[in-house]
C-alpha positions in Angstrom: 0.1 0.2 -0.1 1.5 3.9 -0.5 2.2 5.0 2.2 0.0 8.3 2.7 -0.8 11.2 5.1 -4.8 11.8 6.1 -3.8 14.3 8.6 -4.8 17.3 6.5 -7.3 16.1 3.7 -8.8 19.0 1.6 -11.7 17.4 -0.3 -11.6 19.2 -3.9 -15.2 20.1 -4.6 -16.5 22.2 -7.9 -18.8 23.8 -6.2 -17.2 24.3 -3.0 -14.6 26.2 -5.4 -16.8 28.6 -5.6 -15.8 28.6 -9.4 -12.4 28.4 -8.9 -10.5 26.0 -11.2 -9.5 23.2 -9.5 -5.7 23.2 -10.4 -5.5 26.6 -9.1 -7.0 25.2 -5.9 -5.1 22.6 -5.5 -1.4 24.3 -6.6 -2.7 26.1 -2.7 -3.3 24.6 -0.7 -0.3 22.1 -1.9 1.6 25.3 -1.0 -0.6 25.3 2.7 1.1 22.0 3.4 -1.8 20.0 3.0 -0.3 15.6 1.6 -3.8 13.9 0.0 -6.1 15.7 -1.5 -9.9 14.0 -2.9 -11.3 14.7 -6.4 -14.9 14.6 -5.3 -17.4 15.2 -8.4 -21.0 14.0 -8.6 -22.0 15.2 -11.8 -20.0 15.2 -14.2 -19.5 11.5 -16.2 -15.9 10.0 -15.9 -15.4 11.2 -19.3 -15.7 14.5 -19.5 -13.8 14.7 -16.2 -11.3 12.5 -16.9 -8.5 15.1 -18.4 -9.5 17.3 -15.3 -8.1 14.4 -13.2 -5.6 13.8 -15.5 -4.3 16.5 -15.2 -4.6 16.5 -10.6 -3.2 13.7 -10.6 -0.2 14.5 -12.2 0.4 17.8 -10.4 0.2 15.5 -7.4 2.3 13.0 -8.4 5.4 15.9 -9.0 4.6 17.4 -5.3 4.5 13.8 -4.0 0.7 14.1 -2.5 -1.7 11.3 -2.7 -4.6 11.8 -5.0 -8.0 9.8 -4.1 -10.6 9.6 -6.6 -14.0 10.0 -4.5 -16.3 7.1 -6.1 -15.2 6.0 -9.2 -13.1 2.8 -9.5 -13.1 2.9 -13.1 -11.6 6.8 -13.2 -9.4 6.0 -10.6 -8.0 3.1 -11.9 -7.8 5.4 -15.6 -5.9 8.0 -14.2 -4.0 5.8 -11.9 -4.7 7.4 -9.4 -3.5 6.5 -5.4 -6.6 5.3 -4.1 -10.2 6.0 -4.4 -13.1 6.5 -1.5 -16.2 4.5 -1.2 -19.0 6.1 0.2 -22.0 3.5 1.7 -24.0 3.0 -1.3 -20.7 2.6 -3.3 -18.9 -0.4 -3.7 -18.1 -2.4 -0.7 -14.7 -2.9 0.3 -14.2 -6.1 -0.2 -15.7 -6.0 -3.5 -13.7 -3.5 -5.0 -10.6 -4.0 -4.0 -9.9 -7.3 -6.7 -10.6 -4.1 -8.8 -7.6 -2.4 -7.7 -4.3 -1.9 -9.0 -1.6 -3.4 -5.3 -1.1 -1.0 -3.5 -3.3 1.1 -3.8 -5.2 2.9 -1.1 -9.3 2.4 -0.2 -10.8 4.6 1.9 -14.5 4.5 3.5 -17.7 6.3 4.4 -18.7 5.2 7.9 -21.5 6.6 10.2 -21.7 4.6 12.7 -19.5 1.4 14.6 -21.3 -1.0 13.2 -20.1 0.7 9.6 -16.7 1.5 10.9 -16.2 -2.2 11.7 -17.3 -3.7 8.7 -15.0 -1.5 6.7 -11.7 -2.4 8.5 -13.2 -5.8 8.0 -12.9 -6.1 4.5 -10.0 -4.2 3.7 -10.6 -0.8 4.0 -6.7 1.0 4.2 -9.0 3.6 5.8 -11.6 5.0 7.7 -13.6 8.1 7.0 -15.9 8.8 9.9 -19.2 11.6 10.2 -20.1 13.8 10.1 -18.5 15.7 12.9 -20.7 18.8 12.7 -23.2 20.5 11.0 -22.3 20.4 7.8 -23.3 22.7 4.6 -21.9 20.4 1.7 -24.3 17.2 3.3 -27.2 18.7 5.1 -29.0 16.0 4.7 -25.6 13.8 6.7 -26.0 12.1 10.1 -24.3 13.6 12.0 -22.4 11.4 15.0 -20.1 14.0 16.2 -16.4 13.2 17.7 -17.6 10.8 20.5 -18.2 8.7 17.6 -14.5 9.0 16.9 -13.4 8.1 20.6 -15.4 4.9 20.9 -14.1 3.8 18.1 -10.1 4.4 18.0 -9.8 1.4 20.9 -10.6 -0.7 17.8 -9.6 0.2 14.9 -6.3 0.0 13.5 -5.9 2.0 10.1 -6.3 5.5 10.5 -9.8 7.2 11.5 -10.7 10.2 9.6 -13.1 13.1 11.1 -15.0 14.6 8.4 -18.0 17.0 8.2 -18.3 20.2 8.9 -14.8 20.8 11.0 -13.0 23.9 10.2 -10.1 25.8 12.3 -11.6 26.5 15.3 -13.1 22.9 15.6 -10.3 20.2 14.2 -9.1 20.1 17.9 -12.4 18.1 18.7 -11.6 15.7 16.4 -8.2 15.2 16.7 -7.9 15.2 20.4 -11.3 12.8 20.4 -8.5 10.5 18.2 -8.6 11.0 14.9 -5.6 10.8 13.2 -6.7 13.4 10.5 -9.5 15.3 9.2 -11.4 15.6 5.8 -12.2 19.2 4.9 -14.3 20.7 2.3 -15.6 24.0 2.1 -13.5 25.4 5.0 -10.2 25.4 2.7 -11.5 25.0 -1.1 -14.6 28.1 -0.2 -12.0 30.0 1.4 -10.9 33.4 0.3 -7.2 32.3 1.0 -6.7 28.3 0.8 -3.1 28.5 1.1 -3.4 30.5 4.8 -6.7 28.5 5.3 -4.6 25.0 4.9 -1.7 26.1 6.8 -4.1 27.3 9.8 -5.4 23.4 9.9 -2.3 22.5 10.2 -1.6 24.9 12.4 -4.5 23.8 14.5 -4.2 20.5 14.0 0.1 19.9 15.4 -1.1 21.8 18.1 -3.7 19.7 19.4 -1.4 16.4 18.5 1.1 18.3 21.3 
């Protein structure tokens, strides 16, 4: 499996980026210290998205940043992404793993103890847990809070990543609950200065760990 650092895991989303070019936002968050990014696109078909995904992949490769594709195993394979992230409505890890290249990272979204246990048992390389706080990106998401991270930490051996409504002001609560990192969308991609926003997250995460 490819080594990865999910401390600050920025999810690139066209809507959250407020019309800005995804490559420009990617360059900005990398400059801010982010070492892991995910391409999240729920509307465009894979064929249309392919050129943009290839460009993002090359940028990440040049910078030594882990590049993950959300949902689409086919697109992740086509662009030689470092991995794929799957939601509860996507293929389960046990079905997706045989399709992936050796060493690819497989992440799974979870919202309960049972789902997190199943993700780890099925071979997920990291388990995303949310929503930590209310979020405008997914207003209908299930709110589980940092308490679920705290409950899972003793038994989940792979990295735990908190997601949902996380800001630089509340990220310390998630890290102190036992998360290895946090996934953020609008708090960085929607910021006026994504580089500064990423740096603020990194500083807050380091402070919480200390």
